[in-house]
N, C-alpha and C positions, 0 to 999 in steps of 0.2 A: 466701880470698883474702887477700893482704897489701896493704897500703897502697901498698908500691912496684910492685906488680903493676899496680893500677888507676891509679897516676899517673906513669907513666914520663915522664921529662922528654923534651925535644924531642932532645937529642943521641942518647939511647937509642933512641927511635922512628926516628931517621933512620938510625942504624947497622943496625938491622932490616930497614928497608924497602931500603936499599942491598944489604945481603947478599941478600935475597930475589931483588932484581932481578938481580943478578950470576949468581944460580942460574938464573933463568927464561931469561937470555940463553945461558948456557952449555949448558943442558940443560932444555928445556922441562917435560919430565915431571917430572925432579926437582925443579925449581923450583915446580912446581903442587903436588906432594906437600909440600913446605916451607910454601908459602903456606897450604895448608889446615890445617896444624897450629896456626894462629893463628885459626882459625875462632871459637873459644870462648874466646879469650884476654879477660880481664876489662877490659882497656884499650880502650874505644871509641876513643880519640884514636888508639892504634895500628892499629886495624883501620880507620880512616878513611884513615890515611897509607898504608896498602897499598892501599886501593882507589884512591885518587890516583895511587899509583906504577902500578898495573896500567893505570889510563886512559893515563897519559902513554905508557907503554910500548906500548900496542895502538894509541894514535894515530900514533906514531913508527913503528911496523913495517909493512913492506910484505908480509910475510908473511902469508898468510890463516889458516894453522894457528894462528899467534901470536894474531891478532886473534881467531879463533874461541874458542880458550881462554881467552882473558882477558875476553872480553864473557860467556862461560859463568859465569866467575867472579864477575863483578859481578852478574848475574843471579841466581846462587845465592845472594849476599849479601843482594840485594833479597829474595828469597823466604824466606830463613831469619834475616836479620839483626834487630837492634834497628829501633824506628822511625827513631831517629836515622841509622843506617846505610842503611836501606831509601831515606832521602830521598836521602842522598849517592849510593847506587847507582843509582837511577832518574833522577837528574840526569845523571851520567857518561854512561849508556846512550843518552840522546837524541842524542849526538854521534857515533853510528855510522850505517852504512848497510846497505842490504838484504844485500850479500855478507857482510857482518861476522855474519850470524846462522846459524850451522849448523842442521842438522835437529833437534839436541838443544835447541837455544834457540827454534827455532819450535815444537816441540811444547810447551814450557813456556808460551809465549805463547799458544798455542791454548787452553790450560786456566786460566791465571792469571786470578783474578776482579778486577774493577775496582770492586767495591762498598765498598773500604776507604778509608783516608785519602789514598792516592796514586792513587786512581781516574783522574783525568784524565791524570796522567802515563803510567800504563799504557796508557790508550787512545791517546795520541800515539805511545807506543813501538810498539803494534800496528800503527799506519801507517807508522812508519819501517821497520819489519821486513817490511811488506806481508803482514800474515796476513789475506788476504782471507776465509778461511773463517768470520770472525766478523762478516761484512757485516751478517747479519740482525739480530744483537745491536746492532750500530752504529747501524742504521736506527731501532730501537726507542729506544735511548737519546737519539738526536738528535731523536727527535720530542716527546719529554718536556718539557713547561714551555717550549717555545721563545718564546712570546710572552708567557708571565705571569711569567717571572723578568726582574727588572730587569738592565739591561745590565751594571751594576757587578758583579753577581754572575754573570751568563751567562757573561761571558768566562772565569772560572776553572772554570767548571762542566763535569761530565762531559758534558752535552748539547752544550755548545760544542766540546768535544774531538772528539766522535763526530761532528759536522757537519764538523771540520776534516779527519778521516781519510777520510769518506765522499768529501769533495771531492778530496783527494790519490788516492783510488781512481779517480778519474774522473766522479763523479757531477756532472753540470753543476748540478742543482737545488740542491744542496747549496753548490756554488761561487757561485752566484748569490745565495742566502741570506746566505752569508758577506759578499759584497761589499755588499749592501745595508746590512747592520748597520755596515759600516766606514764607508760613506758618510753614514749617519744620526747617526756619533757626533759629538757636538759639542764633546768635550774634545780639543784638539788634541795634548796629550801622551800621552793614552790612544790616540788614533787613530794617531798616528804612530809611538810608540816601542813600543807594546804590539800593536796591530794589523796594522800593515804586516808585522811579521814572521810573523805568523799567517797572512797571505794568502800570503807566500812559502812557508811551510811546505806548501801545498796543490800546489806545483809545476805549478800549472795556467795555460794560456794566458791565459783569461780574467782570472784573478788578476793576472798581470803586466800585462795590458791596463789594469787598474785602477790598478795602481801607476804606470803611465807617465802617468796623468791627474794624478797629484800632483807629478811632477818640476817643472812650472813654479812651483809654491806657494813663495812668499817669507814667507808667515805663521810667525812666529817664536814659538818657546818663550819663556818669561819668562827675563830675565838671570839668570844665577847671580851675577855680580858686576857692578858699574856700569860696569867698562871691558870686560866681555866680553859680546857680543851673544847672544842666544838663538840656537837652531839653526833654520835654515828647514825647514819641513816637507819641501819637495823633496828635501833632503839624507837625510833619513830614508828615502824612497822609493829615491833613487839606491843607497843601501847595501845594498838588497836585490837590486838588479839586479848590483852589483859581486860580491856573495857568491854567487849563484845562476845568472846567465846568462851563457852562453858569449859572447864578442865584445864585452863590456862594455869601453869604454876603459880603464876603472880596475878591477882585479880584488882582492879580498880584503877585509880589514877596514878598511883605512885609506883612506877617502874624505873629502875635504875640500871646503869650499865653492868653491874655485876650480875644482874638478872637475866641477862641475854642468853648465856649458854644453857641454863636449864630452859627457857622458853624454845630456843632453837632446836634442843634435842626433843622436847616434847612436840614441837609442831611437825618435825620429820617423820614422826611415828604416826601422824594422823591420816586417816585416808578420806575422812568426810569432818566437817565442822558442826558442832552444836551451837548454834548462833542465837544469842540472846535477842529478841524482838522489841 
């Protein structure tokens, strides 16, 4: 391998990614063949850029065939790539939904081990893809060390991830255990910025009932600057409703403090949640 192969500059990488994208758009099969010619390319930066390009294209495409093919490419890269590329691929895969995983992808997720470096991320992906055939393994993983692991370590563990997935699958006991941990977490930043999205990941009515209880909270995170107040806890909760619940007065990623009164008023009137899956 030559040095110029391993250190392609940005312009060269961007040109290759743009060319492959154009081929994928023009003819999916031809584009996939071209994409896979770079599977063993010595430049990790190029392969990362190709991963990012396929993520963007899949996210933009309404065509299930395209989404299936590109999800399978990302999954292939996770299974066969370097540790760096595995990390990129498993992160991108978290942004897809059940319909994006075809039989081929589901079969791979039914077999993949979660004993390695990205075990927690694999478990979460199994939840996203709704691979319920692995429920027994998840129950065994979720039972391991729940009460003996310090919370700071628990939240990133396979034990925690397995409980999240079981809750997502509808296990009430797992949902209640997660809610109890969130309520007991004393650190505002951890509770609001990390654990509120975890509750939302479960897509459970109980989880959003718990999140509603935080909407009135005006406890603020520390100031970043003297003239910029911290973020109120209620806003972190409101963002989960905007992202995941139908009918929320504000939808999407841009929720501001001035939106809180309307979201609180709406949430207080709800007896059930229509949760986007």
